[in-house]
N, C-alpha and C positions, 0 to 999 in steps of 0.2 A: 508597612509590610502587609501583604495581602492576607485575607482570611481563607485558609484552604477550604476546598469543597467539603460538604458534609456527607458525601457519598460514603458507603461502607468501605472500610479499608481493612485489609487483612494484616499487613505489616507496614510499619513506618520506621525507617532507620535514620537516625539523626546523629551527626557528629558535632560535638562542641568545638569551638574555635581553639586551635593549638593543642587539642587532645587527640592523639593518633593511636594510642595503645588500645589493644583489644579490650582490656579490663575497664576502660573508660568509655566504651561504646554504649550509648544509651539506646535501648531497644524498647519501643512501646508497642504492645500487641492489643489489637481489637479495642482501642479506645477512641471514641468519636473525636475528630480533629478539633472541634470547637472547645474541648476540655483541656487541650494541651497548652502549656506555657510557651511564651515566645522566647527564643534564644537564638544567638547567632550560630549559623551552621554552614557546613560545606555544601550540602545538597540533600537529596532525598531519593527514596525508591519506594514505590507503592504498588500494590496489586489490588485491582478493583473487582468487586463482586457483581458489577452491572453487566448488561448485555450489549455494550457499545464497543465492538472490537476495533483494534487498531487497524489501519489500512496497510501497514507494512508487516508482512509475515516472513519468517524464514522459509526456505523452500520446502522443508520437511514438515512444517506445521500444517495441520488440517484446517482448511478454511471453514468458517462458520456459515451456515445457511443465512442468506440475506446480508452477508457482510459486504463491505466496500473496501477494495484493496488496490494498492499500487502494483501495477504490472508493466510489462514491456512488450513491444512488438518490433521485430526487425523487418525492414523492407528496403526497397530501392528509392532513389531520389524521386523518380517520376511517380511512383505509387504513394510516397509520403505526401506529395502535393495533393493528390486526389483524395487521400484519406482525410487530410486536414480540411479540405474544402467541402467534401461531401459525406464524410463519415465512412465507417467500415462497411464492407460488403462481405457476405458469407463466402468462405471458401467452398467450392463445390464438393470437395471431398478431402480425405486425409485419414490419418491414423484413428481419429475419433469421429469421422463423418463430417457433415456440414457444420460450419460455424466459423467464428473468428478465433484464430490460434494465437495465444498469448502465453507469457511466462513471467514468473516472479524473479527469475534468474536473468539479470541483465547480461551476463556473459554469454548465456545461450542466445539471447536476442541478437547479440552482436555477430553471430555466425550467419545470419540470414540477410538476404537470400543466399542459399548455399553456393550457387554458381556465380555470384557476383564477386568482383574484386573487393576486398575489404575496404579499400579507399572510397568505394561508391555506396556503401551501406549506410542506412539511417536507422537509428533506434528511437522509437517514440515511447515516451513515458505515458502511462494510461491510468485512468480511474475506472475500475471495473466493479460493477454491481453483480455479484456472482449468483444471487438468487438461491435456488435449491441446487446443491452440489452432489454429483455422483462420483465416487471414487472408482477409478478404473486402474487396476494394478496387476493384472495378469494378461498374458496373450490369449486371444480368442475369448475374452470376457463376453458373457451372453448379452450384455448391454453396451458393448464397445461402440456400436454404430447406431443404437436405437434409444439411447438414454433420453434424447430430446423428445421422443414420443411417449415417454413414461413419466412425464411431469417434472423432469429436471431441466435446469437452465444452463448448467455448466458441468463439464466433465473434467475431472482432475486426475492427472497421472503424477503420483508422488515420485520424488527422486530415488534412484537406485532400487526400483521395485523389481528389476529383473526382466522387464518386458523386452523382447527382441526388437520390437518396433522402435525402441528408444535406446539405441546402443550407447549414447552419451551418458545415460543415467540421470539426465537433468530434468527437472520439474517442467510440466507442461499443462496448459489448460485450454479448453475449447468452449467458447461461449456461443450459444446458439443464436441469440438475438443481438445483432450488431448495436442496437440502441443502448445496450448495457455497457458498452465500451466507449469511453471518451478520451481523447488526447488531451493531456494537461501540460506537457512540455516536450522539448526536443532533447532527449538524453544524449544523443551522439549523432553527428553529421559531418560530412566533409566541410572544411573551412570555406570552400567556395560557395556553398549553398546554405550554411548555417543561419546567417542573418536573414536570408530570404524566407526560410522555413519558419523562423521565429516570428517574423512579421506576419506571415500568413496565419500562423496560429493565434497571434495577438488579435488580428482582425476577426478571426473566427470566434474567439472567446468573447469579444465585444458584441458580437451579433449572433448569439446562440439560437439554435432552432429549438424553442421551448417544447414544441410538439414532439420532438425526437428525444427528449430527455425526461419523459414523464416518470415521476417517482424518484428522481435523482436525489441524492443525499449530499449535503455539503460536508466537507471534511476540514478540520482545523489543520493549517499548514505546519504547526509546531508540534502538537501532541499526537497528530495523526489519528484522532478519534472523531466519530460522527458528531456533528453539531445539530441542535434543534432550531427550527425556524424561529427567527426573532430572538434567539438566545445565544449570541456569539460568546465564545470563550474569552476569559480575561487574559490579556497579553500585556506584559510589562518587562522592563529590563530587570535582570537579576540584581538584587541589592548588593551582591558580593562582587561578581565579575562583570556585570553589565550586559551579559548575553541576553538576547530577547527570548523570553520564556512564556509558556502557557501554564496557568495554575493547575491544569489537569494532566500535565506531562507525567508519565509513570516514573521517570527517572531524570534527575539533573545533578551533575557533578560540577560544582562551582570551580572555575579555573583560576580564581583569585588566589594570591599568595597571602597566607595569614602569618 
């Protein structure tokens, strides 16, 4: 069994095998992990006090400055090929001015391009380094088009903020520097081109343009937290259900039957 990380933990919740009643729930608060006894359990849930944000946020959650997050971009098949091969280019204009328009809401990305038939649309999954973020949540915001000239890297429109420019009410982001946005996978594509796009992306990832990814941060595929150079996260099968887990995951519910 692994030794949990010794990072500060606010709450750790552990359930003993075959004990499901509330009065048998063992809750340990603010005790270093290294001091806890080993016992069989269903899983855990923790809250970290560190500054390493997860890359997956709900649409309504405020992104942290310098965070690295999973987002999506809807485009056409032809443009998807160009983006994978050459990277993103700034949109010349839009609701938030120049930049690369992305969203954390996959359903929103699936709507684009608006005039394309749904069967011809592609959704790219992205890794986005947001840098310094400016919240834009009202129509005619004084920095709606000038945020990038005021020291901000990303403009964020939260969901359901009431802006007339976003009638759908869905979350949206605009990243000024295209080098902050990298394609990591094909989230959705027509069956006729899916394999082709996946192969193009695989080739691109094998031959990255290092100069174009200065300051990039690696992200653990399991816990979705930033990793430090030469310090990969510990990954192993769960001792109960066999699912592949990372020891820094904030939550794991074992699927095994006890």
